[in-house]
C-alpha positions in Angstrom: -2.3 27.1 -15.7 -3.2 28.7 -12.3 -3.8 26.3 -9.6 -7.2 26.8 -8.1 -6.9 24.2 -5.4 -4.2 23.0 -3.1 -3.9 19.6 -1.8 -2.7 18.4 1.6 -2.2 14.8 2.7 -0.4 13.1 5.7 2.6 10.9 5.7 0.5 7.6 5.8 -0.2 8.2 1.9 3.3 6.7 1.5 4.2 8.8 -1.5 7.9 9.4 -2.4 9.1 12.8 -1.4 10.3 13.7 -5.0 6.8 12.8 -6.3 4.8 14.9 -3.6 7.2 17.7 -4.6 6.6 17.4 -8.2 2.6 17.4 -7.6 2.9 20.3 -5.1 1.4 18.4 -2.4 1.9 19.6 1.1 2.5 16.4 3.5 1.7 16.7 7.3 3.9 14.4 9.4 2.3 11.6 11.8 4.4 11.6 15.0 6.4 8.4 16.1 7.3 7.9 19.8 9.9 5.2 20.8 10.0 5.2 24.6 10.5 9.1 25.4 11.8 10.0 21.9 9.3 11.4 19.7 9.7 13.1 16.2 8.0 13.6 12.7 8.0 9.9 11.3 10.1 11.2 8.2 13.0 11.9 10.8 12.8 8.7 12.4 15.8 6.6 11.0 14.2 3.0 9.9 16.8 0.9 11.7 16.2 2.9 15.0 12.4 1.9 14.7 12.9 -1.6 13.5 15.2 -2.6 16.2 13.0 -0.8 18.9 10.1 -3.0 17.8 12.2 -6.1 17.9 13.5 -5.2 21.2 9.6 -4.9 22.3 10.1 -1.3 23.3 7.0 1.0 23.5 6.3 2.3 20.2 3.3 4.4 19.5 2.1 6.9 16.9 0.1 10.0 17.0 -1.7 12.4 14.5 0.0 15.9 13.4 -0.7 18.5 15.8 -3.5 20.9 14.4 -1.0 23.6 14.4 1.1 21.7 11.6 -2.3 21.5 9.5 -2.9 25.1 10.4 0.3 26.5 9.0 0.0 24.0 5.9 -3.5 25.5 5.0 -2.3 29.0 5.8 0.7 28.6 3.4 -1.6 27.2 0.8 -4.1 30.2 1.1 -1.4 32.8 0.9 -0.7 31.2 -2.5 -3.9 32.4 -4.0 -6.0 29.3 -4.2 -9.9 29.3 -3.9 -9.7 26.1 -1.8 -8.0 23.4 -0.3 -8.6 19.3 -0.5 -7.2 17.6 2.7 -7.1 13.8 2.1 -6.2 11.6 5.0 -6.1 8.3 6.5 -9.1 6.5 7.8 -10.5 7.7 11.0 -10.7 4.1 11.9 -6.9 4.0 12.2 -6.0 7.5 13.2 -7.4 10.9 14.8 -5.6 12.7 12.1 -8.9 13.8 10.4 -10.0 15.3 13.7 -6.7 17.4 13.9 -7.2 18.5 10.4 -10.7 19.6 10.9 -9.8 21.7 14.0 -7.2 23.6 11.8 -9.6 23.8 8.9 -12.1 25.7 11.2 -9.6 28.4 11.7 -8.6 28.8 7.9 -9.9 31.8 5.8 -10.3 29.6 2.6 -12.5 26.7 2.4 -10.9 23.5 3.4 -12.5 20.1 2.4 -11.0 17.5 4.9 -11.8 14.1 3.5 -11.7 10.8 5.4 -10.7 8.4 2.6 -11.3 5.3 5.0 -8.2 3.9 3.7 -4.3 4.2 4.1 -1.1 3.5 2.2 -0.9 3.9 -1.6 -4.8 3.6 -1.8 -4.7 7.1 0.0 -1.4 7.9 -2.0 -3.0 7.3 -5.6 -6.0 9.3 -4.5 -3.6 12.3 -3.7 -2.0 11.8 -7.1 -5.4 11.9 -8.9 -6.3 14.8 -7.1 -3.2 16.6 -7.4 -3.2 15.9 -11.4 -6.4 17.6 -12.1 -5.6 20.5 -9.6 -2.6 21.1 -11.4 -4.4 21.4 -14.5 -6.8 24.0 -13.1 -9.8 22.1 -12.2 -12.3 23.5 -9.6 -12.7 22.1 -6.2 -15.7 19.8 -7.2 -13.5 18.1 -9.9 -10.6 17.6 -7.6 -12.9 16.1 -5.0 -14.6 13.9 -7.5 -11.2 12.8 -8.8 -10.0 11.7 -5.3 -13.1 9.9 -4.3 -13.4 7.9 -7.3 -9.9 6.7 -6.7 -10.1 5.7 -3.2 -13.3 4.4 -3.6 -12.3 1.8 -6.2 -9.0 0.8 -4.7 -8.0 -2.5 -3.1 -5.5 -2.5 -0.2 -4.1 -5.9 0.5 -1.7 -6.4 3.7 0.4 -9.3 4.4 2.1 -9.2 8.0 4.5 -11.7 9.6 2.5 -11.5 12.9 -0.6 -9.8 14.2 1.3 -8.8 17.5 2.0 -5.3 16.5 -1.6 -4.7 15.2 -2.9 -6.1 18.4 -0.6 -3.9 20.6 -1.8 -0.7 18.7 -5.5 -1.6 18.9 -5.6 -1.8 15.2 -6.7 -5.1 14.2 -10.6 -5.1 14.8 -12.4 -7.9 13.5 -8.8 -9.2 12.4 -8.7 -10.4 16.2 -10.1 -13.5 15.2 -7.0 -14.5 13.4 -4.9 -13.6 16.4 -3.3 -16.6 18.0 -3.1 -18.8 15.1 0.1 -21.1 15.0 3.3 -19.4 13.9 3.3 -21.0 10.5 -0.3 -19.5 9.7 0.3 -16.1 8.1 -2.5 -13.7 7.9 -3.7 -11.5 5.0 -5.8 -8.5 5.4 -7.6 -5.7 3.7 -9.1 -2.4 4.4 -13.0 -2.6 4.6 -15.4 0.1 6.1 -12.3 2.2 7.2 -10.8 -0.7 9.4 -8.2 -3.2 8.8 -10.2 -6.6 8.4 -9.2 -10.2 7.9 -9.2 -11.5 4.2 -7.7 -14.9 4.4 -4.7 -16.8 5.6 -2.1 -19.4 4.3 0.4 -21.7 5.5 3.7 -20.0 5.4 4.9 -16.6 4.0 5.6 -17.8 0.5 2.0 -19.4 0.2 0.7 -16.3 1.6 2.4 -13.9 -0.9 1.3 -16.3 -3.8 -2.3 -15.9 -2.4 -2.0 -12.1 -2.2 -0.5 -11.8 -5.6 -3.6 -14.0 -6.9 -6.1 -11.8 -5.2 -4.3 -8.6 -6.6 -4.7 -10.1 -10.1 -8.3 -11.0 -9.7 -9.0 -7.5 -8.5 -7.1 -5.8 -11.5 -9.1 -8.1 -14.0 -8.6 -6.7 -17.6 -8.9 -2.8 -16.4 -6.0 -0.6 -16.4 -4.8 -0.3 -13.2 -2.0 1.6 -11.3 -0.2 -1.0 -8.9 1.9 -0.3 -5.7 3.9 -2.7 -3.8 4.6 -1.5 -0.2 6.8 -2.9 2.7 8.3 -2.4 5.9 11.7 -3.7 6.2 11.2 -6.5 3.4 12.8 -5.1 0.4 13.6 -8.5 -1.2 10.3 -10.1 -0.6 8.5 -7.0 -1.9 10.6 -7.0 -5.0 9.7 -10.5 -5.7 5.9 -9.7 -5.4 6.5 -6.9 -7.7 8.1 -9.1 -10.5 5.3 -11.4 -10.1 2.7 -8.8 -10.6 4.7 -7.4 -13.6 4.6 -10.9 -15.1 0.7 -11.6 -14.7 -0.6 -7.9 -15.2 0.4 -6.6 -18.7 -2.2 -3.9 -18.5 -0.6 -1.8 -15.8 -0.2 2.0 -16.3 2.4 2.5 -13.3 4.1 0.3 -10.9 5.5 1.8 -7.7 7.7 -0.1 -5.1 7.8 2.1 -1.9 8.5 1.5 1.8 5.4 2.3 4.0 5.4 5.2 6.1 7.1 4.6 9.6 3.6 5.3 11.1 2.2 2.4 9.3 5.3 0.1 9.9 4.9 0.7 13.7 1.7 -1.3 13.3 2.1 -4.0 10.8 5.5 -4.7 11.8 9.0 -5.8 10.1 8.4 -8.2 7.3 5.0 -6.7 6.3 4.1 -6.4 2.5 1.1 -4.6 0.9 -0.4 -4.5 -2.5 -2.6 -1.6 -3.8 -4.7 -2.0 -7.0 -6.0 1.3 -8.1 -8.1 1.4 -11.5 -7.1 4.2 -13.7 -9.7 6.8 -14.3 -10.5 8.4 -17.6 -9.9 11.9 -17.1 -10.8 14.6 -19.6 -8.1 15.3 -22.0 -7.1 18.6 -20.3 -6.7 17.1 -17.0 -4.7 14.1 -18.1 -0.8 13.8 -17.5 
């Protein structure tokens, strides 16, 4: 079926490359700077970034250049689509939406730039929902609706070993109230109103993981959901969380274990783990995959 709508996102969606390729989604890369070195985050080796952070080198991130979005939109337009839906990380965390809108203003087909007010796999699953209905030939209104229902109902839970990296990047906002706690007290965070905000804390990493799992199970309830466990340099810890969620949530359509993008990792720090709970949408049969 002819695709009427193209989907563009940014790399904070944390989607595996093989999935975006299968869905026909274009991904604009957030930039990562380590000292004087800067590159697309997909080309920054994980060990290089982790070592730099642990050595307290200057690590920062920047949105894609508007030119990257312009050429992504131009390529989509040349394929004959009627419109482009561009789904991006919250403006409370990044200026990516601003760069996308600059490019959209110069594009010949309509570009709908959406601030999802979230990040990680809450954004990723919204991209999947939008791309699924787009691939089935849906018009732009249906594609936008699928994306909005997805990110509007998703829950993003975040554990970090320390708030120091978020503090350095100015990303903690209200979570600053938790900063300065004794080292054994570990924070749990969530996305609310487009920003990272405190959700709770626990004594030690193991109890924090257990609390995050309990919250995720409660948010899922009896509904059918998609679950993603994301991590930054914490594979074993994330696998443990995934196994617990598999045991406690029988009504899950899709589980995904993925490393977060380097741009997110640069702010949450090594050892971070996230859980996304995304309620499954009831799509018309012709849009279901």
